[in-house]
C-alpha positions in Angstrom: 66.2 -76.2 11.3 67.8 -79.6 10.7 70.6 -80.8 13.0 74.1 -81.6 12.0 74.4 -84.4 9.5 77.9 -85.1 10.6 78.7 -85.7 14.3 81.8 -84.0 15.7 84.3 -86.8 16.3 87.8 -86.7 17.8 90.2 -85.8 15.0 93.1 -87.6 16.6 91.7 -91.1 16.8 91.6 -93.5 19.8 89.0 -93.9 22.5 85.8 -95.8 22.6 85.0 -95.0 18.9 88.2 -96.7 17.9 87.5 -99.8 19.9 84.0 -99.9 18.4 85.1 -99.6 14.8 88.4 -101.5 14.8 90.2 -104.4 16.5 92.5 -102.0 18.4 91.3 -103.0 22.0 94.4 -103.6 24.1 96.7 -101.9 21.7 98.3 -98.4 21.8 95.7 -97.3 19.2 92.8 -97.8 21.7 94.0 -94.8 23.8 93.4 -91.3 22.5 96.7 -89.7 21.5 98.1 -87.4 24.1 99.5 -83.9 23.2 103.0 -85.4 22.6 101.7 -87.9 20.1 99.6 -85.3 18.3 102.7 -83.1 18.0 104.7 -86.0 16.6 102.0 -86.7 14.0 102.0 -83.0 13.0 105.8 -82.9 12.8 105.9 -86.1 10.8 103.3 -84.6 8.4 105.4 -81.5 8.0 108.6 -83.6 7.4 106.8 -85.7 4.8 106.1 -82.6 2.7 109.7 -82.6 1.8 109.3 -85.9 0.0 107.4 -84.6 -3.0 109.7 -86.6 -5.4 108.8 -89.9 -3.6 105.1 -89.0 -3.7 105.3 -88.2 -7.4 107.2 -91.4 -8.2 104.7 -93.6 -6.2 101.6 -92.1 -7.7 102.9 -91.9 -11.3 101.3 -95.3 -11.8 98.0 -95.4 -9.9 97.6 -99.2 -10.3 101.0 -99.8 -8.9 100.4 -97.4 -6.1 97.2 -99.2 -5.1 99.0 -102.5 -5.3 101.7 -101.2 -3.0 99.2 -99.8 -0.6 97.3 -103.1 -0.5 100.6 -104.9 0.3 101.6 -102.4 2.9 98.2 -102.7 4.7 98.5 -106.5 4.8 101.2 -106.1 7.3 100.5 -107.2 10.9 101.4 -103.7 12.0 98.0 -102.6 10.8 96.0 -105.5 12.4 94.6 -103.2 15.1 92.8 -101.2 12.4 91.0 -104.2 10.9 87.2 -103.7 10.9 85.6 -104.8 14.2 82.7 -107.1 14.4 80.3 -104.2 14.6 81.3 -103.0 11.1 81.5 -106.5 9.7 78.0 -107.3 11.0 76.6 -104.1 9.5 78.2 -105.1 6.1 76.6 -108.5 6.4 73.2 -107.1 7.4 73.1 -104.7 4.5 74.8 -106.8 1.8 74.4 -110.4 2.9 77.1 -113.0 3.0 80.1 -112.6 0.7 80.0 -114.8 -2.3 82.2 -117.9 -2.4 84.1 -117.6 -5.6 86.7 -119.4 -7.7 89.8 -117.5 -8.7 88.4 -116.7 -12.2 85.2 -115.2 -10.6 87.1 -112.9 -8.2 85.4 -109.9 -9.7 82.1 -110.9 -7.9 83.9 -110.9 -4.6 85.6 -107.5 -5.4 82.2 -106.1 -6.3 80.7 -107.4 -3.0 83.6 -106.0 -1.0 83.3 -102.5 -2.6 79.5 -102.4 -2.0 79.8 -103.7 1.6 82.6 -101.2 2.5 80.6 -98.3 1.1 77.6 -99.2 3.3 79.7 -98.7 6.5 82.3 -96.2 5.4 80.2 -93.2 6.3 81.9 -89.8 6.8 82.5 -90.0 10.5 83.8 -93.6 10.3 86.1 -92.6 7.4 87.5 -89.6 9.4 88.1 -91.7 12.5 89.8 -94.5 10.6 91.9 -92.0 8.7 92.9 -90.4 12.0 93.9 -93.8 13.4 96.0 -94.5 10.3 97.8 -91.2 10.5 99.0 -92.2 14.0 101.4 -94.6 12.2 103.2 -91.7 10.4 105.8 -90.8 13.1 107.2 -94.3 13.2 107.6 -94.6 9.4 109.1 -91.1 9.2 111.6 -91.9 12.0 112.6 -95.1 10.1 112.9 -93.0 6.9 110.5 -95.4 5.2 109.4 -92.6 2.9 107.5 -94.6 0.3 105.4 -96.2 3.1 104.9 -92.9 4.8 103.7 -91.3 1.6 101.3 -94.2 1.1 100.0 -93.9 4.6 99.5 -90.2 4.4 97.8 -90.3 1.0 95.6 -93.2 2.0 94.5 -91.4 5.1 93.7 -88.3 3.0 91.7 -90.4 0.5 89.9 -92.3 3.2 88.9 -89.2 5.1 87.8 -87.0 2.3 86.8 -89.4 -0.5 83.8 -91.5 -1.2 85.7 -94.4 -2.6 86.9 -97.8 -1.4 90.6 -97.0 -0.8 93.1 -99.9 -0.6 93.3 -99.1 3.1 89.5 -99.6 3.6 89.5 -102.7 1.3 92.3 -104.4 3.3 90.8 -103.5 6.7 87.4 -104.8 5.7 88.8 -108.0 4.1 90.9 -108.7 7.2 88.0 -107.9 9.5 85.7 -110.3 7.5 88.4 -113.0 7.8 88.7 -112.5 11.6 85.0 -112.4 12.0 84.4 -115.7 10.2 87.4 -117.3 12.0 86.0 -116.3 15.4 82.5 -117.4 14.6 83.6 -120.8 13.1 85.3 -121.5 16.5 82.0 -120.6 18.2 80.1 -123.1 16.2 
């Protein structure tokens, strides 16, 4: 009989796995959420269900929704979730260096990024990253930033259960690549 193909991973995020996958070391996201935080996440998710109209409006235009998510995840607030060197190095090992492109050739870089992300965005990694992302929900709900909260919740859902390169994954990989190259240029 074959063993499990999917390892059981903490469903709440944090811990050594978070520090290994992301740049969260030293931040609040490095620690596993306590019971209080897990209750706040659950309560925020429940409260968000009352925002169906916001969700419908946001996702009426999928391209605009993706653009909004990309812009949201560019925020420094999400910097702790940028891909760590381990994920970036795995992308580089499997896909090589990213192409250096001019603006009119940006599709080549987009193709590289999609391919590279899919090489490392395996089910356990996806679930863990999504759990970490969901930890942001209580703050956005408390601030009544409904559109952002809907985007976070939906992005976490798509990241955890999908097999696509979500705007969240793309932005975390892109920022992780930038940080990796910046750090390694300084080492040279």
